[in-house]
C-alpha positions as semicolon CSV with decimal commas, in nm:
position;residue;x (nm);y (nm);z (nm)
1;M;0,000;0,000;0,000
2;K;0,284;0,239;0,087
3;N;0,450;0,181;-0,250
4;F;0,116;0,233;-0,425
5;L;0,051;0,563;-0,248
6;I;0,399;0,694;-0,323
7;G;0,360;0,586;-0,683
8;E;0,029;0,766;-0,709
9;F;0,184;1,075;-0,555
10;L;0,476;1,077;-0,798
11;G;0,237;1,034;-1,089
12;S;0,099;1,378;-1,014
13;L;0,422;1,533;-0,889
14;L;0,561;1,713;-1,189
15;L;0,297;1,977;-1,224
16;P;0,304;2,178;-1,544
17;A;0,501;2,499;-1,518
18;P;0,280;2,796;-1,436
19;R;0,155;2,969;-1,751
20;P;0,217;3,343;-1,794
21;V;-0,067;3,548;-1,647
22;E;-0,217;3,857;-1,797
23;K;-0,284;4,057;-1,483
24;V;-0,059;4,155;-1,196
25;R;-0,320;4,052;-0,940
26;D;-0,281;3,690;-1,052
27;S;0,084;3,685;-0,945
28;S;-0,020;3,541;-0,609
29;I;-0,151;3,234;-0,791
30;Q;0,183;3,196;-0,967
31;S;0,359;3,221;-0,632
32;M;0,135;2,956;-0,478
33;M;0,194;2,721;-0,770
34;A;0,570;2,775;-0,752
35;E;0,568;2,704;-0,379
36;T;0,363;2,387;-0,429
37;R;0,593;2,255;-0,699
38;R;0,897;2,335;-0,484
39;E;0,761;2,159;-0,177
40;L;0,660;1,853;-0,378
41;A;1,003;1,837;-0,542
42;V;1,181;1,851;-0,205
43;F;0,948;1,588;-0,057
44;A;0,988;1,356;-0,355
45;S;1,366;1,395;-0,360
46;D;1,378;1,295;0,006
47;M;1,148;0,997;-0,043
48;M;1,248;0,877;-0,387
49;G;1,559;1,050;-0,515
50;A;1,556;1,015;-0,893
51;Q;1,354;0,692;-0,879
52;S;1,016;0,669;-1,047
53;F;0,909;0,382;-0,819
54;V;1,024;0,242;-0,485
55;G;1,321;0,005;-0,516
56;Q;1,414;0,107;-0,870
57;F;1,771;0,164;-0,755
58;D;1,868;-0,142;-0,551
59;P;1,971;-0,027;-0,199
60;A;2,229;-0,308;-0,198
61;H;2,428;-0,106;-0,448
62;R;2,411;0,224;-0,261
63;E;2,785;0,215;-0,196
64;A;2,851;0,219;-0,569
65;A;2,796;0,594;-0,579
66;R;3,061;0,668;-0,321
67;I;3,333;0,403;-0,334
68;D;3,534;0,470;-0,650
69;R;3,565;0,845;-0,663
70;S;3,851;0,811;-0,912
71;S;3,586;0,711;-1,168
72;F;3,465;1,071;-1,183
73;R;3,734;1,274;-1,004
74;N;3,972;1,282;-1,300
75;A;3,688;1,390;-1,527
76;I;3,582;1,688;-1,316
77;E;3,899;1,808;-1,146
78;D;4,105;1,912;-1,448
79;T;3,844;2,140;-1,600
80;S;3,727;2,497;-1,552
81;D;3,366;2,388;-1,600
82;P;3,158;2,365;-1,280
83;F;3,055;2,008;-1,196
84;M;2,862;1,848;-0,911
85;V;2,820;1,473;-0,856
86;I;2,485;1,366;-0,710
87;D;2,377;1,034;-0,557
88;P;2,046;0,955;-0,736
89;R;1,902;0,760;-0,445
90;P;1,656;0,898;-0,186
91;G;1,780;1,226;-0,045
92;L;1,977;1,324;-0,356
93;H;2,293;1,367;-0,151
94;I;2,586;1,556;-0,298
95;I;2,885;1,328;-0,344
96;D;3,128;1,602;-0,442
97;I;3,170;1,930;-0,630
98;N;3,481;2,046;-0,809
99;D;3,668;2,369;-0,739
100;A;3,501;2,546;-1,031
101;Y;3,154;2,461;-0,898
102;A;3,254;2,568;-0,547
103;A;3,374;2,903;-0,680
104;A;3,069;2,960;-0,900
105;T;2,825;2,883;-0,619
106;M;3,034;3,032;-0,336
107;T;3,008;2,697;-0,155
108;A;3,278;2,515;0,041
109;R;3,344;2,167;-0,097
110;D;3,375;2,005;0,245
111;K;3,043;2,154;0,356
112;A;2,856;2,045;0,044
113;A;2,973;1,685;0,022
114;G;2,737;1,445;0,198
115;D;2,448;1,687;0,240
116;K;2,117;1,683;0,057
117;L;2,115;1,875;-0,269
118;F;1,822;2,101;-0,181
119;D;1,949;2,166;0,172
120;V;2,270;2,308;0,026
121;F;2,100;2,478;-0,267
122;P;1,746;2,589;-0,170
123;D;1,542;2,841;-0,363
124;N;1,576;3,206;-0,268
125;P;1,289;3,265;-0,021
126;A;1,269;3,628;-0,133
127;D;1,178;3,515;-0,486
128;L;0,824;3,388;-0,441
129;E;0,810;3,251;-0,795
130;A;1,147;3,075;-0,780
131;D;1,144;2,748;-0,975
132;G;1,507;2,640;-0,954
133;V;1,446;2,350;-0,715
134;S;1,145;2,210;-0,899
135;N;1,300;2,245;-1,244
136;L;1,629;2,092;-1,136
137;Y;1,454;1,797;-0,975
138;E;1,246;1,741;-1,287
139;S;1,560;1,747;-1,503
140;I;1,744;1,501;-1,278
141;Q;1,447;1,265;-1,297
142;K;1,433;1,291;-1,675
143;A;1,804;1,214;-1,705
144;A;1,781;0,918;-1,467
145;Q;1,473;0,768;-1,635
146;S;1,581;0,823;-1,997
147;G;1,944;0,725;-1,947
148;R;2,046;1,030;-2,151
149;P;2,174;1,378;-2,068
150;H;1,901;1,635;-2,012
151;V;1,976;1,995;-2,109
152;M;1,775;2,248;-1,910
153;A;1,668;2,585;-2,039
154;I;1,859;2,882;-1,901
155;Q;1,764;2,878;-1,534
156;R;1,764;3,142;-1,265
157;Y;1,882;2,974;-0,946
158;D;2,011;3,208;-0,674
159;V;2,286;3,089;-0,438
160;R;2,406;3,205;-0,098
161;D;2,731;3,386;-0,035
162;A;2,951;3,344;0,273
163;D;2,723;3,578;0,472
164;G;2,410;3,384;0,378
165;S;2,279;3,654;0,144
166;F;2,135;3,530;-0,184
167;V;2,306;3,632;-0,507
168;E;2,105;3,624;-0,827
169;K;2,246;3,371;-1,073
170;R;2,150;3,232;-1,409
171;W;2,287;2,904;-1,539
172;Q;2,295;2,672;-1,836
173;P;2,255;2,333;-1,661
174;I;2,304;1,981;-1,801
175;N;2,231;1,664;-1,602
176;T;2,398;1,345;-1,721
177;P;2,331;0,994;-1,581
178;V;2,638;0,776;-1,522
179;F;2,611;0,396;-1,506
180;D;2,841;0,120;-1,382
181;E;2,950;-0,180;-1,587
182;D;2,627;-0,363;-1,500
183;G;2,408;-0,079;-1,621
184;R;2,313;0,045;-1,275
185;L;2,275;0,418;-1,229
186;I;2,541;0,524;-0,979
187;Y;2,534;0,903;-0,998
188;I;2,413;1,211;-1,180
189;L;2,678;1,445;-1,318
190;H;2,545;1,799;-1,296
191;Q;2,715;2,072;-1,496
192;A;2,606;2,433;-1,457
193;N;2,784;2,717;-1,633
194;P;2,705;3,056;-1,478
195;L;2,573;3,327;-1,708
196;S;2,533;3,625;-1,475
197;N;2,511;3,725;-1,113
198;R;2,357;4,003;-0,909
199;R;2,323;4,044;-0,535
200;R;1,966;4,049;-0,403
């Protein structure tokens, strides 16, 4: 029954993006829809990760995403492109970020590794229509389920500086699923090139 209920929930999770409204007074509806999508994305990421059904990623292979860091470290360390490696299982924990990603997001590597993705990178609470969390979660799911890279549209996704103040950022994100020799999904490689920034 639990699996059925979660499955039914996920079936209605990815709500369509709010359509543009014609009147300013309707902005509160947009804000409510954005908040709902955000909360559902965070809940689903905690419960399911990038899975579409319970048990899709065998828990017995959970260690696969964290044991052989050399399998991705060489690919992300010697590049100026910002990369983050994400465990696709429930919680969507960050496995590691490279120096370029740490610099672009003003995030310490040792503080990011091991924490949940949306705990480290929440939406800016001052932006009531923020859709970074929900859009990123949807993209990660699409990459995991299709087995192919998913290129997101240019995305506003504000990040916090060392003082905790949000800085406006826009990115060109790509989420790529990475599999082991047996075809099991072991992590999501997230690349996000910054396009602009502005303190809010």
